[in-house]
N, C-alpha and C positions, 0 to 999 in steps of 0.2 A: 834395484836395489840386491845387494849382496848380504847374507848371513850366516855369522858363524857360531854355530853352537857346538856343546861336547855333552855327551854320558857316561857315566859310569856305571859298571857292575861287578863287585869281587874286583878281579885283577882285570878288567876288560875297560880299555876305551875306547870310545867313537868319537870321531872330530865329522862333523857336517858344515857342509857348504849349501846355503840354500840360496838360489836366486830363480829370476822371473824365466821361467823357460815353454817345453811343451809336455811336462809330466816326465820326462827320464829320471828314473833313481838307478844311482849306480852306486853298487858297496863291493871297495877295493877296487876299484875298475871294471865292475861286472856287474852287468842289468841285474835288478832283484831278483829277476824272475828264474834268473839260474841258479840260486840260492837252494843249497839243501843242509841240512832236510827239511822237509815241508814245513812241520811247525815252527822252526825258526823265521823262516819266511815272512808266517802267517804273523808272528809275533814283530816282525818290525814294521811288516804293514797296517798294524793295530792303529795308530796314532788316523790313518785315514778314513777306516771304517766308522770313525767318533765324527770327522770332517764331513764337511760335503764333498763328493766327487771330482765338481769342479773346482775346487781348490788343487787337487794331484792333477789336473789336467793344465794347470797356468804357471808351474813349479818346477825346477829342475832341482834335486839335490844328490849332491855328492858326498858320498861317506869312505872315511879310513879307516878302520876297526885294528887294532893290537891288544893284546896281551889276552891271558883268560881262554874258556872253553867255546864251543859253539852256543849255548844258551844264554853264557854270560854277555857274549859279543851282540848275540840278538837283543840282549835287552837295554844294555849299551847304546845300540845303532837306535832301538826304539826311544828311549829317551831322548837323545838328539835330535831325531826327525821331529817330535813333537814341539822342545824345545823353538827348533828352529821355524815350525811352521807359527808358532805364536808371536816369535819375534818379527817375521819377515811378516805379518798380516797383520800385528800390533789388533788383535782383535782379542778383547776381553770375556765374550762370549765362549770363545773356543776356548780361551783358557779355563774358564769355569767346567767346562764340559768336563775336559780332560782330567779335571780334578776330581769331580764328582766319579768319573768312571775308575780312576785309577790314579793316586797321588805318586805312585813310582815313572808315570808317563812325566812329568815335570821335575820331581824330585830326583837327586840320586839315591839308591838304596847303600847304606854308607857299611853295612852288616859284612864281616871277613870272618872266614876260619879262623879259630882259636889254635895256635901252635901248640905241637904235641910237646907233653915235659916228660921228667924222667920217671919211672917205676911206675910206667903202663904203657899198654897198648897206642893208648890215643892221649887226647885233649884233657880229660877226667876222667878217664876209668884207669882201674888200676888193676895189674896183676892178683891172679887169686892166690890166696895163701893157704897153707896145710897146717894142717895143728897136730896129722898122726902120722 
C-alpha cells in the first residue's frame, strides 16, 4: 500500500510517499542521515521517537521539499511523515499519541509573517518622530 501526504510550514511544502519497505527515509533523494544541520534531522525524525521502532523498519518514506528555509522545511517534512504514518498504519492510538505530544505533527501551522507596510521599518514598528 502506498500513501501520499503533505505538510506545510510558512512557505515550505513537503510531499511524502509512504510505502511498505525496509526503513529507508529519503529527503530530496538523499538519505535522512546526511541532512544538515543536526537539529533539522532530529526534528524530521521526531515522529519515529513517539511511534515504535518496528514501525520505521517496515516502511520506506520518500519526501520532496520545496520553498522556505531549513527549519521550515524540517517542520513541513515532520508533519508529512507523521501524517503518512498515521494514514499508512490506520492506527488511532498512534494518531492520539501524536496529538498529545504536539498538535503540529498532524495539523499544518498556518501562521505567516505579516507584510511590511509604509511608514516604518517593519510590519508594525513605526519610524521615530522628533519634536525638536
